N, CA, C and O of each residue as an XYZ file, in Angstrom:
616
protein
N    -103.497     52.438    -78.261
C    -104.266     53.922    -78.227
C    -104.021     54.545    -79.472
O    -102.838     54.850    -79.622
N    -104.686     54.798    -80.305
C    -104.984     55.486    -81.918
C    -103.908     56.768    -81.277
O    -103.992     57.068    -80.086
N    -102.966     57.428    -82.149
C    -102.314     58.544    -81.928
C    -102.566     60.044    -81.998
O    -101.913     61.054    -81.739
N    -104.122     59.696    -82.583
C    -104.231     61.176    -82.741
C    -105.864     61.287    -81.979
O    -106.552     62.295    -82.141
N    -106.304     60.182    -81.205
C    -107.495     59.971    -80.807
C    -106.789     59.911    -79.111
O    -105.733     59.289    -78.999
N    -107.414     60.579    -77.806
C    -107.590     60.587    -76.875
C    -107.944     59.064    -76.071
O    -109.158     59.098    -75.868
N    -107.602     58.265    -75.746
C    -108.352     57.610    -74.656
C    -109.260     58.009    -73.328
O    -109.202     58.708    -72.316
N    -110.039     57.192    -73.943
C    -111.134     57.760    -72.614
C    -111.127     57.107    -71.340
O    -110.921     55.911    -71.135
N    -111.485     58.425    -70.113
C    -111.431     57.648    -68.835
C    -111.612     56.590    -68.197
O    -111.109     56.155    -67.161
N    -112.733     56.017    -69.223
C    -113.347     54.763    -68.437
C    -113.519     54.197    -70.107
O    -113.560     54.879    -71.132
N    -113.616     52.390    -69.915
C    -113.137     51.622    -71.054
C    -114.397     50.594    -71.153
O    -114.252     49.496    -71.691
N    -115.457     50.951    -70.687
C    -116.809     49.474    -70.830
C    -116.831     49.580    -72.381
O    -116.475     48.506    -72.865
N    -117.136     50.534    -73.343
C    -116.888     50.011    -74.589
C    -115.669     49.259    -75.649
O    -115.873     48.499    -76.596
N    -114.734     49.628    -75.265
C    -113.431     48.941    -75.840
C    -113.658     47.512    -75.293
O    -113.654     46.483    -75.968
N    -113.927     47.651    -73.483
C    -113.976     45.782    -73.327
C    -115.097     45.013    -74.031
O    -115.126     43.891    -74.536
N    -115.996     45.969    -73.902
C    -117.043     45.095    -74.338
C    -116.748     44.540    -76.229
O    -117.108     43.443    -76.655
N    -116.243     45.300    -76.829
C    -115.538     44.666    -78.278
C    -114.621     43.656    -78.127
O    -114.506     42.798    -79.002
N    -113.653     43.643    -76.680
C    -112.490     42.875    -76.890
C    -113.465     41.312    -76.500
O    -113.389     40.229    -77.080
N    -114.121     41.603    -75.624
C    -114.785     40.440    -75.129
C    -115.482     39.730    -76.109
O    -115.527     38.505    -75.997
N    -116.227     40.469    -77.376
C    -116.590     40.034    -78.244
C    -115.791     39.107    -79.653
O    -116.078     38.355    -80.585
N    -114.762     39.712    -79.081
C    -113.662     39.321    -79.939
C    -113.019     38.184    -79.714
O    -112.558     37.543    -80.659
N    -112.902     37.790    -78.491
C    -112.670     36.303    -77.535
C    -113.537     35.594    -77.591
O    -113.247     34.459    -77.211
N    -114.987     35.798    -78.051
C    -115.970     34.979    -77.906
C    -116.453     34.630    -76.635
O    -116.954     33.525    -76.428
N    -116.306     35.746    -75.510
C    -116.900     35.885    -74.516
C    -118.465     36.504    -74.243
O    -119.293     36.141    -73.407
N    -118.545     37.558    -75.252
C    -120.145     37.809    -75.684
C    -120.290     37.346    -77.251
O    -119.644     36.620    -78.007
N    -121.500     38.162    -77.342
C    -122.040     38.051    -78.648
C    -121.859     38.626    -79.720
O    -120.804     39.112    -79.312
N    -121.924     38.979    -80.634
C    -121.727     39.761    -81.626
C    -122.882     40.328    -81.851
O    -123.952     39.828    -81.507
N    -122.737     41.595    -82.544
C    -124.385     42.156    -82.430
C    -125.179     41.604    -83.825
O    -124.670     41.229    -84.881
N    -126.481     41.682    -83.479
C    -127.364     40.337    -84.459
C    -126.554     41.041    -85.894
O    -125.759     40.300    -86.472
N    -126.698     42.000    -86.269
C    -126.351     42.655    -87.633
C    -124.880     41.679    -88.379
O    -124.733     41.128    -89.470
N    -124.067     41.816    -87.271
C    -123.140     41.030    -87.191
C    -123.051     39.690    -87.885
O    -122.385     39.354    -88.865
N    -124.167     38.789    -86.881
C    -124.148     37.406    -87.036
C    -124.912     37.252    -88.414
O    -124.630     36.346    -89.199
N    -126.035     38.325    -88.694
C    -126.934     37.839    -89.888
C    -126.006     38.153    -91.171
O    -126.064     37.314    -92.070
N    -125.150     39.273    -91.362
C    -124.180     39.208    -92.508
C    -122.877     38.198    -92.330
O    -122.270     37.958    -93.374
N    -122.472     37.691    -91.327
C    -121.421     37.029    -91.292
C    -120.141     38.283    -91.185
O    -119.258     38.396    -92.037
N    -120.237     38.952    -90.254
C    -119.035     40.360    -89.865
C    -118.470     39.695    -88.996
O    -119.080     38.899    -88.282
N    -116.911     39.970    -88.899
C    -116.453     38.971    -87.744
C    -115.489     40.379    -86.985
O    -114.898     41.131    -87.760
N    -115.422     40.580    -85.773
C    -114.666     41.704    -85.089
C    -113.156     40.996    -85.246
O    -113.130     39.786    -85.024
N    -111.723     41.737    -85.660
C    -110.893     40.921    -85.496
C    -109.748     41.969    -85.020
O    -108.594     41.557    -84.894
N    -110.046     43.227    -84.774
C    -109.101     43.882    -83.809
C    -109.975     45.054    -83.668
O    -110.792     45.529    -84.457
N    -109.441     45.602    -81.880
C    -110.045     46.738    -81.744
C    -109.143     47.370    -80.516
O    -108.789     46.600    -79.622
N    -108.791     48.671    -80.462
C    -108.357     49.506    -80.002
C    -108.653     50.590    -79.984
O    -109.050     51.010    -81.071
N    -108.631     51.532    -78.894
C    -108.884     52.839    -79.034
C    -108.726     53.630    -80.657
O    -107.788     53.811    -81.433
N    -109.982     53.917    -80.653
C    -109.793     54.953    -81.964
C    -109.448     54.066    -83.508
O    -108.967     54.531    -84.542
N    -109.871     52.705    -83.227
C    -109.404     52.124    -84.459
C    -109.773     50.616    -84.638
O    -108.920     49.765    -84.385
N    -110.789     50.327    -84.988
C    -111.240     48.417    -85.258
C    -111.573     48.222    -86.356
O    -112.112     49.030    -87.112
N    -111.206     46.811    -86.623
C    -111.045     46.144    -87.862
C    -112.255     44.863    -87.615
O    -112.321     44.078    -86.669
N    -113.179     44.976    -88.850
C    -114.296     44.318    -89.403
C    -113.817     43.144    -90.731
O    -113.403     43.572    -91.809
N    -113.924     41.950    -90.501
C    -113.935     41.404    -91.498
C    -115.291     40.586    -91.983
O    -116.236     40.198    -91.295
N    -115.031     40.442    -93.585
C    -116.377     39.705    -94.112
C    -115.774     38.489    -95.143
O    -114.875     38.681    -95.962
N    -116.353     37.414    -94.954
C    -115.608     36.644    -96.140
C    -117.393     36.928    -97.423
O    -118.450     36.322    -97.244
N    -117.157     37.897    -98.472
C    -118.379     37.975    -99.508
C    -118.353     36.947    -99.959
O    -117.325     36.284   -100.093
N    -119.704     36.528   -100.355
C    -119.890     35.262   -101.380
C    -121.515     35.464   -102.082
O    -122.271     36.391   -101.790
N    -121.777     34.508   -102.929
C    -122.952     34.575   -103.509
C    -124.163     35.184   -102.869
O    -124.947     35.986   -103.376
N    -124.188     34.428   -101.121
C    -125.568     35.203   -100.341
C    -125.407     36.359   -100.235
O    -126.385     36.715    -99.578
N    -124.587     37.550   -100.523
C    -124.314     38.831   -100.109
C    -124.511     39.467   -101.516
O    -124.115     40.632   -101.546
N    -125.205     38.834   -103.119
C    -125.111     39.844   -103.968
C    -126.313     40.555   -104.119
O    -127.312     40.378   -103.422
N    -126.189     41.492   -105.188
C    -127.187     41.897   -105.173
C    -128.200     41.460   -106.733
O    -127.769     40.374   -107.119
N    -128.962     41.790   -107.364
C    -129.620     41.055   -108.786
C    -128.531     40.932   -109.777
O    -128.624     39.964   -110.532
N    -127.481     41.745   -109.931
C    -126.411     41.910   -111.260
C    -125.460     40.540   -110.569
O    -124.518     40.053   -111.194
N    -125.851     40.086   -109.323
C    -124.323     39.451   -108.991
C    -123.504     39.431   -108.628
O    -122.648     38.546   -108.601
N    -123.550     40.836   -108.074
C    -121.921     41.169   -107.563
C    -122.058     41.944   -105.789
O    -123.035     42.599   -105.427
N    -121.463     41.800   -105.364
C    -121.790     42.053   -103.609
C    -122.834     43.103   -103.556
O    -122.658     43.993   -104.388
N    -123.684     43.210   -102.934
C    -124.895     44.572   -102.401
C    -123.926     45.760   -102.346
O    -122.774     45.345   -102.470
N    -123.973     46.791   -102.236
C    -123.384     47.735   -101.941
C    -123.771     48.466   -100.228
O    -123.073     49.245    -99.579
N    -125.158     47.849    -99.859
C    -125.921     48.004    -98.903
C    -124.951     47.051    -98.115
O    -124.856     47.353    -96.925
N    -124.428     46.286    -98.397
C    -123.420     45.169    -97.308
C    -122.162     45.943    -97.036
O    -121.662     46.013    -95.914
N    -121.748     46.431    -97.936
C    -120.182     47.359    -97.961
C    -120.561     48.340    -96.963
O    -119.894     48.458    -95.935
N    -121.504     48.997    -97.174
C    -121.908     50.218    -96.447
C    -122.377     49.388    -94.736
O    -122.056     50.041    -93.743
N    -122.921     48.356    -94.562
C    -123.182     47.589    -93.624
C    -121.733     47.540    -92.290
O    -121.720     47.864    -91.102
N    -120.639     46.963    -93.235
C    -119.489     46.306    -92.966
C    -118.872     47.438    -92.621
O    -118.692     47.323    -91.409
N    -118.365     48.648    -93.036
C    -117.850     50.149    -92.555
C    -118.735     50.686    -91.834
O    -118.161     51.648    -91.324
N    -119.800     50.660    -91.468
C    -120.680     51.166    -90.191
C    -120.590     50.828    -89.280
O    -120.595     51.547    -88.281
N    -120.440     49.238    -89.286
C    -119.973     48.569    -87.703
C    -118.463     49.119    -87.554
O    -118.155     49.589    -86.459
N    -117.845     49.101    -88.219
C    -116.270     49.240    -88.094
C    -116.279     50.436    -87.432
O    -115.832     50.581    -86.294
N    -116.929     51.578    -88.316
C    -116.764     53.035    -88.174
C    -117.671     53.001    -86.258
O    -117.083     53.277    -85.212
N    -118.915     52.651    -86.367
C    -119.397     52.781    -85.322
C    -118.569     52.440    -84.311
O    -118.129     53.174    -83.427
N    -118.320     50.922    -84.543
C    -117.161     49.998    -82.964
C    -116.146     51.280    -82.880
O    -115.927     51.519    -81.693
N    -115.521     52.097    -83.667
C    -114.379     52.769    -83.577
C    -114.423     53.703    -82.929
O    -113.559     54.183    -82.194
N    -116.220     54.288    -83.323
C    -116.457     55.599    -82.152
C    -116.413     55.233    -80.786
O    -115.771     55.829    -79.921
N    -117.266     54.019    -80.588
C    -117.501     53.664    -79.365
C    -116.031     53.627    -78.347
O    -115.911     54.082    -77.209
N    -115.174     53.043    -79.052
C    -113.924     52.885    -77.982
C    -113.324     54.136    -77.871
O    -112.133     54.268    -77.591
N    -114.287     55.299    -78.128
C    -113.763     56.810    -77.299
C    -114.373     57.677    -76.664
O    -114.172     58.878    -76.481
N    -115.545     56.603    -76.168
C    -116.529     56.857    -74.968
C    -116.553     56.495    -73.876
O    -116.362     55.313    -73.589
N    -116.847     57.625    -72.797
C    -117.037     57.238    -71.412
C    -117.815     56.101    -71.271
O    -118.531     55.887    -72.249
N    -117.903     55.292    -70.352
C    -118.995     54.555    -69.630
C    -120.381     55.076    -70.502
O    -120.965     54.606    -71.478
N    -120.584     56.183    -69.721
C    -121.986     56.440    -69.624
C    -122.317     57.424    -70.833
O    -122.993     58.411    -70.545
N    -121.888     57.252    -72.237
C    -121.937     58.076    -73.126
C    -122.495     56.859    -74.131
O    -122.472     55.640    -73.961
N    -122.976     57.618    -75.185
C    -123.241     56.583    -76.307
C    -123.203     57.890    -77.628
O    -122.996     59.069    -77.339
N    -123.390     57.514    -78.756
C    -123.436     58.243    -79.914
C    -124.439     57.682    -81.023
O    -124.802     56.512    -81.147
N    -124.873     58.987    -81.948
C    -125.311     58.195    -82.920
C    -124.633     59.122    -84.339
O    -124.038     60.197    -84.412
N    -125.088     58.044    -85.420
C    -124.210     58.760    -86.940
C    -125.269     59.731    -87.153
O    -126.477     59.661    -86.929
N    -124.615     60.561    -87.590
C    -124.900     61.492    -88.425
C    -125.400     61.634    -89.878
O    -126.257     62.369    -90.368
N    -124.619     60.728    -90.390
C    -124.465     60.785    -91.963
C    -123.304     59.731    -92.380
O    -122.371     59.648    -91.582
N    -123.250     58.861    -93.620
C    -122.271     58.290    -93.723
C    -122.493     58.347    -95.541
O    -123.620     58.244    -96.025
N    -121.430     58.498    -96.280
C    -120.873     58.385    -97.372
C    -119.938     57.472    -98.155
O    -118.754     57.354    -97.838
N    -120.414     56.914    -99.043
C    -119.357     55.592    -99.317
C    -119.017     55.618   -100.811
O    -119.965     55.590   -101.597
N    -118.024     55.658   -101.189
C    -117.273     55.294   -102.528
C    -117.491     54.114   -103.227
O    -116.996     53.264   -102.487
N    -117.911     53.578   -104.158
C    -117.481     52.241   -103.994
C    -116.539     52.507   -105.585
O    -116.749     53.245   -106.547
N    -115.578     51.622   -105.300
C    -114.128     51.586   -106.005
C    -113.734     50.743   -107.009
O    -112.778     50.903   -107.767
N    -114.677     49.649   -106.972
C    -114.584     48.398   -107.807
C    -115.619     47.373   -107.562
O    -116.159     47.356   -106.456
N    -115.969     46.491   -108.495
C    -116.786     45.117   -107.447
C    -116.377     44.441   -107.250
O    -115.206     44.236   -107.570
N    -117.188     43.569   -106.509
C    -116.674     42.629   -105.901
C    -117.757     41.015   -105.992
O    -118.969     41.141   -105.814
N    -117.269     39.864   -106.223
C    -117.704     39.171   -106.187
C    -118.027     37.980   -105.298
O    -119.142     37.749   -104.831
N    -116.694     37.092   -105.075
C    -116.356     36.713   -103.462
C    -115.195     37.130   -103.588
O    -114.551     37.137   -104.637
N    -114.762     37.597   -102.287
C    -113.530     38.187   -101.621
C    -113.909     38.143    -99.894
O    -114.930     38.240    -99.213
N    -112.378     37.928    -99.645
C    -112.440     38.294    -98.023
C    -111.848     39.842    -98.051
O    -110.897     40.283    -98.697
N    -112.854     40.601    -97.011
C    -112.839     41.987    -97.370
C    -112.339     42.591    -95.776
O    -112.653     41.909    -94.800
N    -111.699     43.651    -95.608
C    -110.938     43.893    -94.577
C    -111.525     45.055    -94.177
O    -111.657     45.442    -95.338
N    -112.072     46.100    -93.432
C    -112.928     47.303    -93.406
C    -112.014     47.782    -92.176
O    -112.136     47.179    -91.110
N    -111.206     48.723    -92.271
C    -110.504     49.243    -90.809
C    -111.218     50.637    -90.353
O    -110.867     51.283    -91.340
N    -111.825     51.397    -89.720
C    -112.737     51.642    -89.188
C    -111.427     53.086    -88.220
O    -110.551     52.818    -87.398
N    -111.683     54.017    -88.581
C    -110.658     55.208    -87.749
C    -111.304     56.229    -87.471
O    -112.156     56.595    -88.281
N    -111.106     56.936    -86.334
C    -111.476     58.006    -85.554
C    -110.627     58.805    -85.803
O    -109.547     58.646    -85.236
N    -110.784     59.914    -86.702
C    -110.288     60.499    -87.401
C    -109.690     62.274    -86.840
O    -108.620     62.813    -87.119
N    -110.893     62.842    -85.957
C    -111.112     63.777    -84.681
C    -112.592     63.164    -84.295
O    -113.559     62.654    -84.862
N    -112.093     63.589    -82.777
C    -113.260     64.104    -81.805
C    -113.075     64.918    -80.964
O    -111.995     65.098    -80.401
N    -113.997     65.465    -80.777
C    -114.460     66.062    -80.099
C    -115.324     66.083    -78.922
O    -115.836     64.989    -78.684
N    -115.621     67.016    -78.132
C    -116.450     66.568    -76.945
C    -117.959     66.475    -77.393
O    -118.630     65.872    -76.556
N    -118.430     66.763    -78.120
C    -119.556     66.220    -79.098
C    -119.469     65.975    -80.189
O    -120.549     66.310    -80.676
N    -118.666     65.469    -81.164
C    -118.760     65.020    -82.693
C    -117.899     64.225    -82.717
O    -117.123     64.204    -81.761
N    -117.719     63.252    -83.854
C    -116.530     62.201    -84.284
C    -116.650     62.243    -85.660
O    -117.718     62.007    -86.224
N    -115.474     62.570    -86.328
C    -115.409     62.438    -87.956
C    -114.753     60.963    -87.736
O    -114.000     60.728    -86.792
N    -115.104     60.046    -88.664
C    -114.734     58.881    -88.598
C    -114.651     58.812    -90.415
O    -115.237     59.524    -91.231
N    -113.360     57.281    -90.714
C    -113.188     57.057    -92.025
C    -113.060     55.592    -92.086
O    -113.113     54.969    -91.026
N    -112.921     55.058    -93.039
C    -112.663     53.123    -93.480
C    -112.673     53.506    -94.579
O    -113.359     54.227    -95.303
N    -111.191     52.510    -94.645
C    -111.271     51.842    -96.074
C    -111.338     50.747    -95.862
O    -110.910     50.326    -94.787
N    -111.987     49.746    -96.956
C    -112.349     48.548    -96.892
C    -111.845     47.913    -98.216
O    -112.233     48.223    -99.342
N    -110.817     46.871    -97.864
C    -109.767     46.372    -98.920
C    -109.722     45.105    -98.828
O    -109.711     44.596    -97.707
N    -109.682     44.261   -100.057
C    -109.552     43.138   -100.065
C    -108.425     42.248    -99.885
O    -107.427     42.643    -99.282
N    -108.508     41.008   -100.388
C    -107.358     40.133    -99.854
C    -106.113     40.228   -100.585
O    -105.063     39.690   -100.234
N    -106.264     40.878   -101.533
C    -104.486     41.753   -102.136
C    -104.569     43.108   -101.548
O    -104.015     43.943   -102.263
N    -105.118     43.608   -100.406
C    -104.750     45.012   -100.153
C    -105.285     46.018   -101.319
O    -104.654     47.069   -101.424
N    -106.027     45.878   -101.920
C    -106.917     46.655   -103.052
C    -108.208     47.128   -102.458
O    -109.118     46.447   -101.985
N    -108.076     48.870   -102.614
C    -109.238     49.588   -101.835
C    -110.337     49.467   -102.778
O    -110.442     49.911   -103.921
N    -111.275     48.655   -101.944
C    -112.444     48.355   -102.828
C    -113.633     49.430   -102.442
O    -114.610     49.424   -103.191
N    -113.632     50.358   -101.329
C    -114.776     51.396   -100.951
C    -114.099     52.214   -100.089
O    -113.133     51.731    -99.497
N    -114.436     53.470    -99.875
C    -113.711     54.242    -99.114
C    -115.302     55.051    -98.295
O    -116.268     55.474    -98.931
N    -115.174     55.065    -97.038
C    -116.594     55.304    -96.468
C    -116.130     56.234    -95.229
O    -115.430     55.892    -94.275
N    -116.774     57.658    -95.527
C    -116.650     58.515    -94.057
C    -118.351     58.659    -93.696
O    -119.376     58.537    -94.367
N    -117.906     59.139    -91.576
C    -118.853     59.389    -90.964
C    -118.912     60.101    -90.203
O    -117.856     60.262    -89.591
N    -119.855     60.772    -89.852
C    -119.653     61.879    -88.685
C    -120.796     61.315    -87.466
O    -121.844     60.739    -87.760
N    -120.405     61.576    -86.237
C    -121.208     60.731    -85.083
C    -121.167     62.017    -83.895
O    -120.214     62.687    -83.498
N    -122.466     62.045    -83.561
C    -122.999     62.493    -82.689
C    -122.687     62.349    -81.421
O    -123.610     61.547    -81.274
N    -122.182     62.404    -80.277
C    -122.060     61.943    -78.661
C    -123.185     62.037    -77.834
O    -123.442     63.225    -77.642
N    -123.782     61.463    -77.397
C    -125.206     61.443    -76.629
C    -124.668     61.222    -75.010
O    -123.845     60.371    -74.671
N    -125.328     62.180    -74.125
C    -125.190     62.142    -72.674
C    -126.292     62.063    -72.164
O    -127.313     62.289    -72.813
N    -126.299     61.707    -70.828
C    -127.716     61.781    -69.985
C    -128.935     61.009    -70.420
O    -129.109     59.830    -70.727
N    -129.655     61.974    -70.352
C    -131.277     61.113    -70.596
C    -131.036     60.501    -72.593
O    -131.706     59.589    -73.078
N    -130.161     61.144    -73.225
C    -130.406     60.938    -74.553
C    -129.022     59.769    -74.683
O    -128.575     59.325    -75.740
N    -128.811     59.631    -74.081
C    -127.498     58.145    -74.253
C    -128.541     57.043    -73.559
O    -128.563     55.913    -74.047
N    -129.396     57.352    -72.439
C    -130.087     55.956    -71.665
C    -130.719     55.133    -72.732
O    -131.681     55.531    -73.388
N    -130.104     53.880    -72.899
C    -131.127     53.306    -73.610
C    -130.948     52.447    -74.578
O    -131.593     51.462    -74.937
N    -129.681     53.105    -75.078
C    -129.088     53.548    -76.593
C    -127.759     52.245    -76.351
O    -126.910     52.060    -77.223
């Protein structure tokens, strides 16, 4: 468990992520499309990795910023999911990304961490680092917890 985030009473969301990591369940379609790999999942903290290459490039030849946003969004969303009860879901309210350096070809690691979780909101941050542990981007998001009819089908 993350030292600052209480574990939920039920853990289906965390168990689902751990099944994906073990290859017992398929990753989300966006992860397959972009080549994102779930490598660690615990309550309030998830790590997603990406081997960035020319296939992820923007017209200028560097890694497209949207790919970094997708990488961070998946890490942060998965981290948020680990704090939810089985019948709960969530939706992102915002996403703020600070791009710190250009990337061409690199192994990237996005670590999503729930900073604060209340009954209805979550504040999540993500560090994206390259294989030299150099910070590539810093990303922040806030999420709203959904329950009952709002959570069904999400």
